[in-house]
BALOBA-1460 file (C-alpha; in Angstrom, 3 decimals):
// residues 283
<rec num="1" residu="x" x="-20.732" y="-50.053" z="-16.214"/>
<rec num="2" residu="x" x="-23.407" y="-48.198" z="-17.220"/>
<rec num="3" residu="x" x="-22.896" y="-47.349" z="-21.161"/>
<rec num="4" residu="x" x="-23.716" y="-44.300" z="-23.324"/>
<rec num="5" residu="x" x="-23.489" y="-44.330" z="-27.235"/>
<rec num="6" residu="x" x="-22.609" y="-41.409" z="-29.721"/>
<rec num="7" residu="x" x="-25.856" y="-41.838" z="-31.755"/>
<rec num="8" residu="x" x="-28.169" y="-41.790" z="-28.351"/>
<rec num="9" residu="x" x="-30.085" y="-39.023" z="-29.906"/>
<rec num="10" residu="x" x="-31.167" y="-40.760" z="-33.562"/>
<rec num="11" residu="x" x="-34.572" y="-41.645" z="-34.305"/>
<rec num="12" residu="x" x="-34.315" y="-45.581" z="-35.519"/>
<rec num="13" residu="x" x="-37.040" y="-47.204" z="-37.171"/>
<rec num="14" residu="x" x="-38.596" y="-50.196" z="-35.262"/>
<rec num="15" residu="x" x="-40.638" y="-53.631" z="-35.986"/>
<rec num="16" residu="x" x="-42.032" y="-55.005" z="-33.283"/>
<rec num="17" residu="x" x="-42.683" y="-59.062" z="-33.245"/>
<rec num="18" residu="x" x="-44.939" y="-59.198" z="-30.303"/>
<rec num="19" residu="x" x="-47.971" y="-57.111" z="-28.599"/>
<rec num="20" residu="x" x="-48.034" y="-58.647" z="-25.098"/>
<rec num="21" residu="x" x="-46.893" y="-56.825" z="-21.696"/>
<rec num="22" residu="x" x="-43.364" y="-56.065" z="-22.706"/>
<rec num="23" residu="x" x="-44.252" y="-55.239" z="-26.084"/>
<rec num="24" residu="x" x="-46.884" y="-52.993" z="-25.033"/>
<rec num="25" residu="x" x="-44.842" y="-50.918" z="-22.419"/>
<rec num="26" residu="x" x="-41.167" y="-50.851" z="-24.615"/>
<rec num="27" residu="x" x="-43.192" y="-49.630" z="-27.870"/>
<rec num="28" residu="x" x="-44.610" y="-47.139" z="-26.101"/>
<rec num="29" residu="x" x="-42.011" y="-45.596" z="-24.337"/>
<rec num="30" residu="x" x="-39.749" y="-46.002" z="-27.594"/>
<rec num="31" residu="x" x="-42.193" y="-44.345" z="-29.537"/>
<rec num="32" residu="x" x="-42.400" y="-41.350" z="-26.847"/>
<rec num="33" residu="x" x="-38.535" y="-41.086" z="-27.400"/>
<rec num="34" residu="x" x="-39.233" y="-40.630" z="-30.716"/>
<rec num="35" residu="x" x="-38.452" y="-43.734" z="-32.824"/>
<rec num="36" residu="x" x="-40.782" y="-44.610" z="-35.120"/>
<rec num="37" residu="x" x="-42.676" y="-47.909" z="-34.787"/>
<rec num="38" residu="x" x="-43.126" y="-49.072" z="-38.356"/>
<rec num="39" residu="x" x="-45.368" y="-52.149" z="-37.373"/>
<rec num="40" residu="x" x="-46.650" y="-54.256" z="-34.566"/>
<rec num="41" residu="x" x="-46.722" y="-58.177" z="-35.843"/>
<rec num="42" residu="x" x="-48.880" y="-60.564" z="-33.880"/>
<rec num="43" residu="x" x="-50.857" y="-63.592" z="-34.982"/>
<rec num="44" residu="x" x="-53.909" y="-62.050" z="-33.158"/>
<rec num="45" residu="x" x="-54.903" y="-59.261" z="-35.320"/>
<rec num="46" residu="x" x="-57.224" y="-57.386" z="-32.702"/>
<rec num="47" residu="x" x="-53.965" y="-57.239" z="-30.164"/>
<rec num="48" residu="x" x="-51.695" y="-55.953" z="-33.232"/>
<rec num="49" residu="x" x="-54.230" y="-53.094" z="-33.883"/>
<rec num="50" residu="x" x="-54.600" y="-52.107" z="-30.097"/>
<rec num="51" residu="x" x="-51.036" y="-51.302" z="-29.430"/>
<rec num="52" residu="x" x="-50.373" y="-50.382" z="-33.189"/>
<rec num="53" residu="x" x="-52.988" y="-47.451" z="-32.685"/>
<rec num="54" residu="x" x="-51.276" y="-46.640" z="-29.384"/>
<rec num="55" residu="x" x="-47.578" y="-46.286" z="-31.083"/>
<rec num="56" residu="x" x="-48.646" y="-44.903" z="-34.403"/>
<rec num="57" residu="x" x="-48.055" y="-48.363" z="-36.635"/>
<rec num="58" residu="x" x="-49.428" y="-50.507" z="-38.924"/>
<rec num="59" residu="x" x="-50.661" y="-54.237" z="-37.822"/>
<rec num="60" residu="x" x="-49.584" y="-57.002" z="-39.629"/>
<rec num="61" residu="x" x="-50.481" y="-61.047" z="-38.736"/>
<rec num="62" residu="x" x="-48.843" y="-62.791" z="-41.692"/>
<rec num="63" residu="x" x="-44.526" y="-62.920" z="-41.756"/>
<rec num="64" residu="x" x="-44.737" y="-61.637" z="-45.790"/>
<rec num="65" residu="x" x="-46.237" y="-58.066" z="-44.699"/>
<rec num="66" residu="x" x="-43.223" y="-57.493" z="-42.365"/>
<rec num="67" residu="x" x="-41.494" y="-54.582" z="-43.563"/>
<rec num="68" residu="x" x="-37.665" y="-55.634" z="-44.843"/>
<rec num="69" residu="x" x="-35.956" y="-52.248" z="-44.378"/>
<rec num="70" residu="x" x="-36.146" y="-51.129" z="-40.999"/>
<rec num="71" residu="x" x="-33.299" y="-50.497" z="-37.978"/>
<rec num="72" residu="x" x="-34.354" y="-52.787" z="-35.941"/>
<rec num="73" residu="x" x="-36.470" y="-55.973" z="-35.044"/>
<rec num="74" residu="x" x="-37.483" y="-56.405" z="-31.521"/>
<rec num="75" residu="x" x="-38.908" y="-60.029" z="-30.809"/>
<rec num="76" residu="x" x="-40.913" y="-59.529" z="-27.517"/>
<rec num="77" residu="x" x="-43.111" y="-62.771" z="-27.202"/>
<rec num="78" residu="x" x="-43.067" y="-66.223" z="-24.592"/>
<rec num="79" residu="x" x="-39.246" y="-67.560" z="-24.347"/>
<rec num="80" residu="x" x="-40.032" y="-70.967" z="-25.642"/>
<rec num="81" residu="x" x="-41.555" y="-68.739" z="-29.181"/>
<rec num="82" residu="x" x="-38.350" y="-67.249" z="-29.746"/>
<rec num="83" residu="x" x="-36.667" y="-69.630" z="-31.611"/>
<rec num="84" residu="x" x="-39.449" y="-70.526" z="-34.062"/>
<rec num="85" residu="x" x="-40.405" y="-66.654" z="-34.488"/>
<rec num="86" residu="x" x="-36.400" y="-66.180" z="-35.504"/>
<rec num="87" residu="x" x="-36.823" y="-68.966" z="-37.787"/>
<rec num="88" residu="x" x="-39.440" y="-67.418" z="-39.603"/>
<rec num="89" residu="x" x="-37.606" y="-64.007" z="-39.752"/>
<rec num="90" residu="x" x="-34.954" y="-65.449" z="-41.476"/>
<rec num="91" residu="x" x="-36.963" y="-66.741" z="-44.217"/>
<rec num="92" residu="x" x="-38.560" y="-63.627" z="-44.634"/>
<rec num="93" residu="x" x="-35.887" y="-60.963" z="-44.498"/>
<rec num="94" residu="x" x="-33.921" y="-59.887" z="-47.531"/>
<rec num="95" residu="x" x="-30.374" y="-58.593" z="-45.944"/>
<rec num="96" residu="x" x="-28.837" y="-57.763" z="-49.566"/>
<rec num="97" residu="x" x="-31.580" y="-55.382" z="-50.325"/>
<rec num="98" residu="x" x="-31.879" y="-53.536" z="-47.155"/>
<rec num="99" residu="x" x="-30.832" y="-49.837" z="-46.672"/>
<rec num="100" residu="x" x="-30.444" y="-50.411" z="-43.127"/>
<rec num="101" residu="x" x="-28.989" y="-52.477" z="-40.470"/>
<rec num="102" residu="x" x="-31.831" y="-55.100" z="-40.015"/>
<rec num="103" residu="x" x="-30.742" y="-55.539" z="-36.428"/>
<rec num="104" residu="x" x="-32.803" y="-58.473" z="-34.889"/>
<rec num="105" residu="x" x="-32.890" y="-58.444" z="-30.822"/>
<rec num="106" residu="x" x="-35.326" y="-59.967" z="-28.450"/>
<rec num="107" residu="x" x="-35.906" y="-58.823" z="-24.913"/>
<rec num="108" residu="x" x="-36.002" y="-62.100" z="-22.852"/>
<rec num="109" residu="x" x="-33.878" y="-62.889" z="-19.503"/>
<rec num="110" residu="x" x="-33.085" y="-66.465" z="-19.511"/>
<rec num="111" residu="x" x="-32.667" y="-67.178" z="-23.872"/>
<rec num="112" residu="x" x="-29.435" y="-66.799" z="-25.001"/>
<rec num="113" residu="x" x="-28.282" y="-64.311" z="-27.655"/>
<rec num="114" residu="x" x="-26.948" y="-67.601" z="-29.446"/>
<rec num="115" residu="x" x="-30.789" y="-68.148" z="-30.505"/>
<rec num="116" residu="x" x="-30.310" y="-65.304" z="-33.132"/>
<rec num="117" residu="x" x="-27.229" y="-66.023" z="-34.720"/>
<rec num="118" residu="x" x="-28.590" y="-67.884" z="-37.744"/>
<rec num="119" residu="x" x="-31.167" y="-64.769" z="-38.281"/>
<rec num="120" residu="x" x="-29.054" y="-61.851" z="-38.884"/>
<rec num="121" residu="x" x="-25.315" y="-60.674" z="-38.606"/>
<rec num="122" residu="x" x="-26.504" y="-58.020" z="-36.488"/>
<rec num="123" residu="x" x="-28.210" y="-59.574" z="-33.100"/>
<rec num="124" residu="x" x="-28.585" y="-58.279" z="-29.869"/>
<rec num="125" residu="x" x="-30.875" y="-58.384" z="-26.241"/>
<rec num="126" residu="x" x="-32.741" y="-55.848" z="-25.148"/>
<rec num="127" residu="x" x="-34.035" y="-57.267" z="-21.447"/>
<rec num="128" residu="x" x="-35.918" y="-55.004" z="-19.395"/>
<rec num="129" residu="x" x="-35.869" y="-56.327" z="-15.406"/>
<rec num="130" residu="x" x="-39.082" y="-55.295" z="-14.467"/>
<rec num="131" residu="x" x="-42.890" y="-56.930" z="-13.979"/>
<rec num="132" residu="x" x="-45.279" y="-55.594" z="-16.738"/>
<rec num="133" residu="x" x="-48.430" y="-55.657" z="-16.870"/>
<rec num="134" residu="x" x="-50.945" y="-53.897" z="-20.158"/>
<rec num="135" residu="x" x="-52.401" y="-50.953" z="-19.367"/>
<rec num="136" residu="x" x="-50.408" y="-50.500" z="-15.761"/>
<rec num="137" residu="x" x="-48.509" y="-47.444" z="-16.332"/>
<rec num="138" residu="x" x="-44.816" y="-47.408" z="-15.341"/>
<rec num="139" residu="x" x="-41.798" y="-45.256" z="-15.378"/>
<rec num="140" residu="x" x="-39.836" y="-46.930" z="-18.155"/>
<rec num="141" residu="x" x="-36.823" y="-44.620" z="-16.959"/>
<rec num="142" residu="x" x="-36.273" y="-46.494" z="-14.135"/>
<rec num="143" residu="x" x="-36.120" y="-49.909" z="-15.037"/>
<rec num="144" residu="x" x="-32.648" y="-51.407" z="-15.773"/>
<rec num="145" residu="x" x="-31.989" y="-52.476" z="-19.001"/>
<rec num="146" residu="x" x="-29.622" y="-55.413" z="-19.750"/>
<rec num="147" residu="x" x="-27.707" y="-55.202" z="-23.215"/>
<rec num="148" residu="x" x="-26.175" y="-57.369" z="-25.331"/>
<rec num="149" residu="x" x="-24.849" y="-57.378" z="-28.897"/>
<rec num="150" residu="x" x="-22.921" y="-59.199" z="-31.501"/>
<rec num="151" residu="x" x="-21.126" y="-56.563" z="-33.365"/>
<rec num="152" residu="x" x="-20.434" y="-52.792" z="-33.619"/>
<rec num="153" residu="x" x="-23.621" y="-52.215" z="-35.549"/>
<rec num="154" residu="x" x="-25.666" y="-54.028" z="-33.321"/>
<rec num="155" residu="x" x="-24.333" y="-52.552" z="-30.141"/>
<rec num="156" residu="x" x="-24.891" y="-49.131" z="-31.225"/>
<rec num="157" residu="x" x="-28.470" y="-49.562" z="-32.415"/>
<rec num="158" residu="x" x="-29.109" y="-51.361" z="-28.955"/>
<rec num="159" residu="x" x="-27.426" y="-48.728" z="-26.768"/>
<rec num="160" residu="x" x="-29.274" y="-45.854" z="-28.580"/>
<rec num="161" residu="x" x="-32.767" y="-47.880" z="-27.966"/>
<rec num="162" residu="x" x="-31.904" y="-48.939" z="-24.721"/>
<rec num="163" residu="x" x="-30.386" y="-44.754" z="-23.329"/>
<rec num="164" residu="x" x="-33.403" y="-43.274" z="-24.863"/>
<rec num="165" residu="x" x="-35.475" y="-44.799" z="-22.896"/>
<rec num="166" residu="x" x="-33.989" y="-45.704" z="-19.755"/>
<rec num="167" residu="x" x="-31.329" y="-44.000" z="-17.234"/>
<rec num="168" residu="x" x="-30.039" y="-47.284" z="-16.341"/>
<rec num="169" residu="x" x="-28.729" y="-49.580" z="-19.023"/>
<rec num="170" residu="x" x="-25.828" y="-52.078" z="-18.121"/>
<rec num="171" residu="x" x="-23.949" y="-54.497" z="-20.718"/>
<rec num="172" residu="x" x="-23.772" y="-57.677" z="-19.807"/>
<rec num="173" residu="x" x="-23.364" y="-61.490" z="-21.731"/>
<rec num="174" residu="x" x="-26.250" y="-63.937" z="-21.813"/>
<rec num="175" residu="x" x="-24.837" y="-65.909" z="-18.725"/>
<rec num="176" residu="x" x="-25.155" y="-63.070" z="-16.182"/>
<rec num="177" residu="x" x="-28.705" y="-62.044" z="-17.782"/>
<rec num="178" residu="x" x="-29.901" y="-65.900" z="-17.027"/>
<rec num="179" residu="x" x="-28.660" y="-65.517" z="-13.510"/>
<rec num="180" residu="x" x="-30.158" y="-61.980" z="-13.413"/>
<rec num="181" residu="x" x="-33.666" y="-63.424" z="-14.381"/>
<rec num="182" residu="x" x="-33.540" y="-65.963" z="-12.013"/>
<rec num="183" residu="x" x="-33.051" y="-63.700" z="-9.210"/>
<rec num="184" residu="x" x="-35.617" y="-61.720" z="-10.396"/>
<rec num="185" residu="x" x="-37.996" y="-64.568" z="-10.070"/>
<rec num="186" residu="x" x="-37.135" y="-64.974" z="-6.380"/>
<rec num="187" residu="x" x="-37.450" y="-61.407" z="-6.180"/>
<rec num="188" residu="x" x="-40.694" y="-60.682" z="-7.920"/>
<rec num="189" residu="x" x="-42.316" y="-63.919" z="-9.104"/>
<rec num="190" residu="x" x="-42.184" y="-65.747" z="-5.952"/>
<rec num="191" residu="x" x="-42.567" y="-62.739" z="-3.536"/>
<rec num="192" residu="x" x="-45.718" y="-62.171" z="-5.099"/>
<rec num="193" residu="x" x="-47.249" y="-65.918" z="-4.979"/>
<rec num="194" residu="x" x="-46.230" y="-65.124" z="-0.927"/>
<rec num="195" residu="x" x="-48.457" y="-62.009" z="-1.379"/>
<rec num="196" residu="x" x="-50.837" y="-64.424" z="-2.887"/>
<rec num="197" residu="x" x="-51.086" y="-66.756" z="-0.169"/>
<rec num="198" residu="x" x="-51.134" y="-64.313" z="2.598"/>
<rec num="199" residu="x" x="-54.131" y="-62.916" z="0.597"/>
<rec num="200" residu="x" x="-55.776" y="-66.749" z="1.012"/>
<rec num="201" residu="x" x="-55.249" y="-66.588" z="4.596"/>
<rec num="202" residu="x" x="-56.626" y="-63.161" z="5.073"/>
<rec num="203" residu="x" x="-59.300" y="-63.836" z="2.962"/>
<rec num="204" residu="x" x="-60.178" y="-67.044" z="5.361"/>
<rec num="205" residu="x" x="-60.097" y="-64.437" z="8.327"/>
<rec num="206" residu="x" x="-62.592" y="-62.078" z="6.490"/>
<rec num="207" residu="x" x="-59.882" y="-59.557" z="6.872"/>
<rec num="208" residu="x" x="-58.956" y="-56.771" z="3.819"/>
<rec num="209" residu="x" x="-55.841" y="-57.946" z="2.099"/>
<rec num="210" residu="x" x="-55.059" y="-53.860" z="1.423"/>
<rec num="211" residu="x" x="-54.125" y="-53.625" z="4.953"/>
<rec num="212" residu="x" x="-50.924" y="-55.174" z="4.183"/>
<rec num="213" residu="x" x="-50.069" y="-52.285" z="1.488"/>
<rec num="214" residu="x" x="-47.936" y="-50.739" z="4.348"/>
<rec num="215" residu="x" x="-46.053" y="-53.698" z="5.148"/>
<rec num="216" residu="x" x="-45.529" y="-54.615" z="1.547"/>
<rec num="217" residu="x" x="-43.810" y="-51.147" z="0.930"/>
<rec num="218" residu="x" x="-41.902" y="-51.484" z="3.860"/>
<rec num="219" residu="x" x="-40.432" y="-54.982" z="3.054"/>
<rec num="220" residu="x" x="-39.863" y="-53.654" z="-0.338"/>
<rec num="221" residu="x" x="-37.983" y="-50.379" z="0.878"/>
<rec num="222" residu="x" x="-35.593" y="-52.050" z="3.208"/>
<rec num="223" residu="x" x="-34.920" y="-54.537" z="0.659"/>
<rec num="224" residu="x" x="-33.336" y="-51.787" z="-1.679"/>
<rec num="225" residu="x" x="-31.247" y="-49.742" z="1.206"/>
<rec num="226" residu="x" x="-29.520" y="-52.315" z="3.129"/>
<rec num="227" residu="x" x="-29.154" y="-56.466" z="2.463"/>
<rec num="228" residu="x" x="-32.213" y="-58.745" z="2.555"/>
<rec num="229" residu="x" x="-30.414" y="-60.807" z="4.785"/>
<rec num="230" residu="x" x="-29.935" y="-58.235" z="7.467"/>
<rec num="231" residu="x" x="-33.622" y="-56.752" z="7.164"/>
<rec num="232" residu="x" x="-35.082" y="-60.227" z="7.966"/>
<rec num="233" residu="x" x="-37.019" y="-60.456" z="10.881"/>
<rec num="234" residu="x" x="-39.932" y="-62.568" z="12.321"/>
<rec num="235" residu="x" x="-40.482" y="-65.846" z="13.585"/>
<rec num="236" residu="x" x="-37.936" y="-67.536" z="11.450"/>
<rec num="237" residu="x" x="-35.208" y="-65.665" z="11.725"/>
<rec num="238" residu="x" x="-35.582" y="-65.773" z="15.725"/>
<rec num="239" residu="x" x="-36.120" y="-69.586" z="15.092"/>
<rec num="240" residu="x" x="-39.355" y="-69.205" z="17.407"/>
<rec num="241" residu="x" x="-40.163" y="-72.710" z="16.814"/>
<rec num="242" residu="x" x="-43.448" y="-72.300" z="19.343"/>
<rec num="243" residu="x" x="-44.854" y="-69.744" z="17.322"/>
<rec num="244" residu="x" x="-43.638" y="-71.591" z="14.106"/>
<rec num="245" residu="x" x="-45.129" y="-74.708" z="15.602"/>
<rec num="246" residu="x" x="-48.884" y="-72.632" z="15.738"/>
<rec num="247" residu="x" x="-48.569" y="-70.939" z="12.622"/>
<rec num="248" residu="x" x="-48.280" y="-74.620" z="10.819"/>
<rec num="249" residu="x" x="-50.937" y="-76.193" z="12.832"/>
<rec num="250" residu="x" x="-53.043" y="-73.282" z="11.363"/>
<rec num="251" residu="x" x="-52.348" y="-74.007" z="7.976"/>
<rec num="252" residu="x" x="-54.903" y="-76.536" z="6.381"/>
<rec num="253" residu="x" x="-53.564" y="-76.927" z="2.999"/>
<rec num="254" residu="x" x="-50.676" y="-79.218" z="2.790"/>
<rec num="255" residu="x" x="-48.843" y="-77.778" z="0.004"/>
<rec num="256" residu="x" x="-48.575" y="-74.234" z="2.189"/>
<rec num="257" residu="x" x="-47.050" y="-76.147" z="5.171"/>
<rec num="258" residu="x" x="-44.211" y="-77.421" z="3.225"/>
<rec num="259" residu="x" x="-43.951" y="-74.084" z="1.582"/>
<rec num="260" residu="x" x="-43.963" y="-72.710" z="5.471"/>
<rec num="261" residu="x" x="-41.294" y="-75.594" z="6.381"/>
<rec num="262" residu="x" x="-39.003" y="-74.600" z="3.632"/>
<rec num="263" residu="x" x="-38.705" y="-71.056" z="4.110"/>
<rec num="264" residu="x" x="-38.391" y="-71.542" z="7.496"/>
<rec num="265" residu="x" x="-35.212" y="-73.728" z="6.906"/>
<rec num="266" residu="x" x="-33.953" y="-71.421" z="4.149"/>
<rec num="267" residu="x" x="-34.108" y="-68.477" z="6.732"/>
<rec num="268" residu="x" x="-32.687" y="-69.956" z="9.530"/>
<rec num="269" residu="x" x="-29.599" y="-71.272" z="7.641"/>
<rec num="270" residu="x" x="-29.176" y="-67.740" z="6.317"/>
<rec num="271" residu="x" x="-29.158" y="-66.379" z="9.373"/>
<rec num="272" residu="x" x="-27.285" y="-68.922" z="11.203"/>
<rec num="273" residu="x" x="-24.955" y="-70.074" z="8.394"/>
<rec num="274" residu="x" x="-24.921" y="-73.244" z="9.802"/>
<rec num="275" residu="x" x="-26.963" y="-76.207" z="9.765"/>
<rec num="276" residu="x" x="-30.729" y="-76.513" z="8.472"/>
<rec num="277" residu="x" x="-33.572" y="-76.343" z="10.374"/>
<rec num="278" residu="x" x="-35.390" y="-79.707" z="10.105"/>
<rec num="279" residu="x" x="-38.936" y="-80.168" z="10.051"/>
<rec num="280" residu="x" x="-38.891" y="-81.796" z="13.367"/>
<rec num="281" residu="x" x="-37.773" y="-78.545" z="14.947"/>
<rec num="282" residu="x" x="-41.867" y="-77.456" z="14.690"/>
<rec num="283" residu="x" x="-43.366" y="-80.459" z="16.652"/>
């Protein structure tokens, strides 16, 4: 269920830990929504300065210079580095001296909120389910934000931030969020890699890959208005062995052959809900 909060219009202060793709877009969206970005922390000074300039913040590269009195610290870095950065924050924060809640949150899809339990009594997650790239414009209000919190204070802060920049805020637990992220890997990362493989084939044929843009748009549109299972078409869905065998023979890359065969078996099984199509069927 989408949630709203009674402090939705509050102006909160934020310190961003990280300057990558998610931090780039989220910090600017929060800044435009009226929140105060106090600092952008990054080990790379030029990266911190570039983003800090866009959100009228201070660029910092050492933990000791982090502002100790802010409403929220948003850790927006690679998943593997979150635990280490959480330890760093734990060592530099002075909760007893702060006048603000010091909610510590991360933006990762597959990292449990538990990684923040030792950092602050107020922990949260603010996960945007979208593929984000620096300098590539997005409408953040359309991006689903999945939130989680450990207590009432962190719940109010993360709700305030999320609802100020997105029209689709959903509270879920860490286990649900990990599954959402896994599904996103299939729906976005794997799908995009399939586009890359298609691009390689098209390039070999000397054809412009941009010609596939209408096909890609229509495939995505159908998946958003009907079940992808019902939208599936093509030789794999039909079980057209003759066409599949011909297409397999056209692939010189063994890995691409393997990918083709795995997808064929999976699509055929999903369509029939019976037995998997074996590789022998192609020959």
